[in-house]
C-alpha positions in Angstrom: 7.4 14.6 4.1 5.9 14.5 7.8 2.5 16.1 6.8 0.0 16.1 9.4 -3.7 15.5 9.3 -5.5 18.3 7.6 -2.2 19.7 6.0 -2.2 20.9 2.4 -0.4 18.7 0.3 1.5 20.0 -2.7 1.4 18.3 -6.0 5.1 16.8 -5.9 4.4 15.9 -2.5 1.4 13.8 -3.4 3.0 12.4 -6.3 6.1 11.1 -4.2 3.6 9.9 -1.5 1.7 7.7 -4.4 4.7 6.4 -5.3 6.0 5.1 -2.1 2.3 3.7 -1.2 2.3 1.7 -4.8 5.9 0.8 -3.8 5.1 -0.5 -0.4 2.2 -2.5 -1.6 3.5 -3.8 -4.9 7.1 -4.4 -3.2 5.4 -6.4 -0.6 3.3 -8.5 -3.4 6.2 -9.0 -5.4 8.5 -10.2 -2.7 5.9 -12.6 -1.4 5.4 -13.8 -5.2 9.1 -14.6 -5.6 9.5 -16.1 -2.3 6.4 -18.4 -2.0 7.5 -21.0 -4.5 10.7 -21.6 -2.3 9.2 -21.0 1.3 10.5 -23.3 3.7 12.7 -25.3 1.1 16.5 -25.9 2.3 19.2 -23.8 0.2 20.5 -27.0 -0.9 17.0 -27.8 -2.5 16.5 -24.2 -3.9 20.1 -24.5 -5.6 18.8 -28.2 -6.8 15.7 -26.7 -8.4 17.0 -23.2 -9.6 20.6 -23.5 -10.2 24.0 -22.5 -8.2 22.8 -19.0 -7.7 19.5 -20.0 -6.2 16.2 -18.4 -7.0 16.8 -15.4 -9.2 13.5 -14.9 -11.1 9.8 -15.8 -10.4 9.2 -19.4 -10.5 5.7 -21.3 -10.7 3.8 -21.5 -7.4 -0.1 -21.9 -6.9 -0.2 -22.8 -10.8 1.4 -20.0 -12.2 4.3 -17.2 -12.1 3.7 -14.3 -9.8 0.9 -15.9 -7.6 0.5 -14.2 -4.3 0.1 -16.0 -0.9 -2.5 -15.0 2.1 0.2 -12.6 3.0 -0.5 -10.4 0.5 -4.3 -10.9 0.7 -4.1 -9.7 4.2 -1.7 -6.6 3.5 -4.8 -5.8 0.7 -7.3 -5.6 3.5 -5.3 -3.8 6.0 -4.8 -1.2 3.6 -8.6 -1.4 3.0 -9.3 -1.3 6.7 -6.9 2.0 7.1 -9.2 3.7 4.4 -12.4 2.5 5.8 -11.3 3.8 9.2 -10.5 7.3 7.8 -13.9 7.3 6.1 -15.6 6.5 9.5 -13.8 9.2 11.2 -16.4 11.4 10.3 -19.2 9.7 11.9 -17.5 10.3 15.3 -17.5 6.4 16.1 -13.8 6.2 15.4 -11.6 3.2 16.3 -9.1 2.0 13.9 -8.7 -1.5 15.7 -12.1 -2.1 15.1 -12.2 -1.1 11.4 -9.2 -3.4 10.7 -10.4 -6.3 12.5 -13.6 -6.1 10.4 -11.3 -5.9 7.3 -9.6 -9.0 8.4 -12.8 -10.5 9.0 -13.6 -9.9 5.3 -10.5 -11.7 4.0 -11.6 -14.6 6.3 -14.7 -14.6 4.3 -12.7 -15.0 1.4 -11.2 -18.3 2.6 -14.6 -19.6 3.4 -16.7 -18.6 0.5 -16.8 -19.8 -3.0 -17.0 -16.2 -4.1 -18.3 -12.7 -3.3 -21.7 -12.0 -2.3 -23.0 -9.2 -4.6 -25.8 -8.5 -1.9 -23.5 -7.5 0.8 -22.8 -3.6 -0.4 -21.2 -2.9 3.0 -18.4 -5.0 2.3 -16.9 -2.5 -0.3 -15.3 -3.3 -3.5 -12.3 -5.3 -2.5 -14.2 -8.0 -1.0 -15.8 -8.4 -4.3 -12.5 -9.0 -6.2 -12.9 -12.7 -7.5 -9.3 -13.4 -7.7 -9.0 -13.0 -3.6 -11.4 -16.0 -3.0 -8.4 -18.4 -3.4 -6.9 -20.2 -0.5 -3.0 -19.9 -0.6 -1.8 -21.8 2.6 -3.2 -19.4 5.1 -1.4 -19.5 8.4 -3.3 -21.4 11.0 -2.9 -18.5 13.6 -4.6 -16.1 11.0 -7.6 -18.5 10.5 -8.0 -19.2 14.1 -7.6 -15.6 15.3 -10.1 -14.6 12.8 -12.4 -17.5 13.3 -15.1 -15.7 15.0 -16.1 -12.2 15.6 -14.4 -11.9 19.1 -11.5 -9.2 18.4 -8.2 -10.2 20.2 -6.7 -7.3 22.2 -3.5 -6.6 24.0 -5.1 -7.6 27.2 -6.8 -10.7 25.6 -4.7 -11.5 22.6 -5.6 -14.2 20.2 -3.3 -17.0 19.9 -0.9 -15.8 22.7 1.8 -18.2 22.2 2.2 -17.4 18.3 5.6 -16.0 17.3 4.8 -16.2 13.4 5.5 -13.1 10.8 2.0 -12.9 9.5 1.0 -10.1 11.5 4.0 -7.9 10.9 4.0 -8.6 7.1 0.3 -7.3 6.9 1.3 -4.4 9.0 3.4 -2.3 6.1 0.0 -0.2 5.4 0.2 1.1 8.8 3.6 2.8 8.4 1.9 4.8 5.3 0.1 6.7 7.9 2.6 9.4 7.4 0.5 12.3 9.4 0.5 10.3 12.1 2.9 10.3 15.1 5.5 7.1 15.1 4.2 6.0 18.6 0.6 6.2 17.5 1.4 4.1 14.3 3.4 1.6 16.6 0.4 1.4 18.8 -2.2 0.6 16.0 0.1 -2.0 14.5 0.7 -3.7 17.9 -3.0 -3.7 18.6 -4.1 -5.1 15.2 -1.3 -7.9 15.5 -2.7 -9.2 18.8 -5.9 -10.1 17.0 -4.0 -13.0 15.4 -0.6 -13.1 17.1 -0.6 -13.0 20.6 3.1 -13.2 21.7 4.8 -10.4 22.6 7.6 -10.8 20.0 4.9 -11.0 17.2 3.0 -7.9 18.0 6.2 -6.0 18.9 7.9 -7.1 15.6 4.7 -5.8 13.7 4.8 -2.4 15.6 8.8 -2.0 14.8 8.1 -2.7 11.4 5.5 -0.2 10.8 7.4 2.4 12.4 10.4 1.5 10.1 8.2 1.9 7.1 6.6 5.1 8.4 10.0 6.6 8.5 10.8 5.6 5.1 7.7 6.6 3.6 8.3 10.1 5.2 11.7 10.3 3.5 13.9 9.3 6.2 17.1 6.7 5.7 16.6 3.0 6.5 19.0 3.3 9.1 17.4 6.4 10.7 13.8 4.7 10.5 15.4 1.5 12.7 17.0 3.6 15.0 13.5 5.3 16.0 11.8 1.9 16.1 14.6 0.9 18.6 13.8 4.0 20.5 10.1 3.2 20.8 10.6 -0.5 21.2 12.8 0.4 24.3 9.5 1.4 26.4 7.6 -1.8 25.6 7.7 -4.9 28.0 9.2 -7.9 26.1 11.0 -5.9 23.6 14.6 -7.2 24.0 14.0 -10.1 21.5 12.9 -7.5 18.7 15.4 -5.0 19.6 18.2 -7.6 19.3 17.2 -8.9 16.3 17.0 -5.1 14.6 20.6 -4.7 16.3 21.8 -8.0 14.8 20.8 -6.8 11.2 22.7 -3.5 11.6 25.9 -5.3 12.8 25.6 -7.8 9.9 26.1 -5.2 7.5 29.5 -4.7 8.7 30.5 -8.7 8.5 31.5 -8.6 4.9 29.7 -9.8 1.6 26.1 -11.0 2.3 25.5 -14.8 2.0 22.6 -17.0 2.3 24.1 -18.4 5.4 24.1 -15.1 7.1 20.7 -14.5 6.0 19.4 -18.0 7.3 21.4 -17.2 10.6 19.5 -14.0 11.0 16.3 -15.4 10.4 16.7 -17.9 13.1 13.7 -20.2 13.5 11.5 -18.1 11.3 9.8 -15.8 14.1 8.6 -12.6 13.4 11.6 -10.8 14.9 13.9 -13.0 12.9 12.4 -12.2 9.6 12.4 -8.9 10.1 15.9 -8.9 10.9 16.4 -10.3 7.5 14.4 -7.9 6.0 16.1 -5.0 7.1 19.5 -6.5 6.4 18.4 -7.4 3.1 17.2 -3.8 2.2 20.3 -2.3 3.6 22.9 -4.5 1.7 21.1 -5.2 -1.7 23.1 -3.5 -4.5 19.7 -2.9 -6.0 15.9 -3.8 -5.3 16.3 -6.9 -7.2 19.3 -8.1 -5.5 17.6 -7.4 -2.1 14.8 -9.4 -3.1 16.6 -12.4 -3.8 19.0 -12.2 -1.3 15.9 -12.2 1.2 14.4 -15.3 -0.2 17.3 -17.7 -0.8 17.6 -19.1 2.5 16.0 -22.2 4.4 13.1 -20.5 5.9 10.0 -18.8 5.2 11.0 -17.0 2.0 7.6 -15.6 1.3 7.1 -13.7 4.6 10.9 -12.9 4.2 10.6 -11.5 0.6 7.2 -9.6 1.4 8.6 -7.9 4.6 11.9 -6.9 2.3 9.9 -5.8 -0.5 7.6 -3.4 1.2 11.0 -1.7 2.8 12.3 -1.3 -0.6 9.4 -0.1 -2.1 8.5 2.4 0.4 12.0 3.5 0.3 12.6 3.9 -3.2 9.2 4.0 -4.7 7.3 1.8 -7.3 9.7 2.7 -10.2 12.6 0.9 -8.4 11.0 -2.4 -8.4 11.8 -4.9 -11.3 9.3 -4.2 -14.1 9.4 -7.8 -15.4 8.2 -9.1 -12.1 5.6 -6.6 -11.6 4.2 -7.4 -15.3 3.5 -10.9 -14.2 2.1 -10.0 -10.6 -1.1 -11.6 -10.0 -3.6 -8.9 -9.2 -1.5 -6.0 -9.8 -4.7 -3.8 -11.5 -6.5 -4.4 -8.0 -3.2 -3.5 -6.0 -2.9 -0.1 -8.2 -6.4 1.0 -7.8 -6.1 0.0 -4.0 -2.6 2.1 -3.3 -4.1 4.9 -5.5 -7.3 5.3 -3.5 -5.4 5.0 -0.2 -3.0 7.7 -1.4 -6.2 9.8 -2.3 -7.8 9.4 0.9 -4.7 10.2 3.0 -4.0 13.5 0.9 -7.5 14.7 -0.1 -10.1 12.7 2.4 -11.9 16.1 3.2 -12.7 16.6 -0.4 -14.3 13.0 -0.6 -16.3 12.9 2.5 -15.6 16.0 4.3 -18.4 18.8 5.7 -18.4 20.5 2.3 -19.6 17.6 0.8 -19.0 14.1 -0.2 -18.6 11.5 -3.3 -21.3 8.9 -3.4 -19.1 7.0 -5.3 -16.4 7.0 -2.9 -18.6 6.2 0.2 -20.1 3.2 -2.0 -16.5 2.1 -2.3 -15.5 2.7 1.0 -18.9 2.1 3.2 -19.0 3.7 6.6 -21.2 0.7 7.8 -20.3 -2.7 9.0 -21.5 -5.7 7.8 -23.7 -8.0 10.0 -21.7 -11.0 10.6 -23.7 -12.6 13.3 -24.2 -16.4 12.6 -21.1 -16.5 10.4 -19.7 -19.9 9.7 -16.1 -19.8 11.5 -13.0 -20.6 9.2 -11.9 -23.8 9.1 -8.1 -24.0 10.6 -7.2 -27.5 9.4 
């Protein structure tokens, strides 16, 4: 694919891109929904609850089958923030990390408020989706990092010791910026990860993951996408643990049949680079999408993050039709995700027709306003 900004997209290219965007978002969500009910359970505990094969189907979590966690919520706001950034580009005041930070603050409001405030038109449509106002065990790093208006940066990151996978999970949409050069995709993901996860292994894992998704969305093989990520990582201080984790994933492919023990070994202590390694490995060795997803969640670690990371890779690689339809049918929030994914694809392929010099769509600008909400005096999100 490799279209550049301002390029003319053919119909077949647009359809392929839309399928990969849908696949990335829905894949991340269905992996999250699959893994959430067994997150941090031991493999022995998973087998006791779900049989000798472990978890092979959606299970009850948060009161229903197919429920998603805060990982999916944040990923939706990543995609929303990227659309808003593109819309704001026309104004000349263009700084995508700020647009993403504002999007994440809108997510933080869903963890604090009872429901959407219809008076805040500048929040856009996603923040008015009532089902998102559910607190799904959000990571403390996300609540603390977004607990005030101060934006973390690489020079002054939030939570500088935080090595968790949450920032990497929400970075999948950055990889869908197929008109961007891979090094710019990595830079944006790294800068946005530092808003909540300030340890180099966490934000570099986010950057590497975005680059892998970027390669897949442009039609590359998974191996080629990982090699490009390794190439770009090599220039970054503190990259070695992340590079080693990716190399371990590639090496594990040649070590025989996949097992939960091998997945758990790659996951290590559940840090961002360990779960990135799990996702790459499971996407490479899975016989099909369903098998890859099940493999990614059957271990004694953060199954929700592992499932989400793996699902986005498989969805961007194969498109939405490769995802298990019976799981998609029960997926919480699927209608919202489809609208958001299609809006993202339309913005990236036809943005000038929606808000360019030749004219603009008032309806589009109402959905994705150019302005920022005034957040002064907002109550910090409690992290406890």
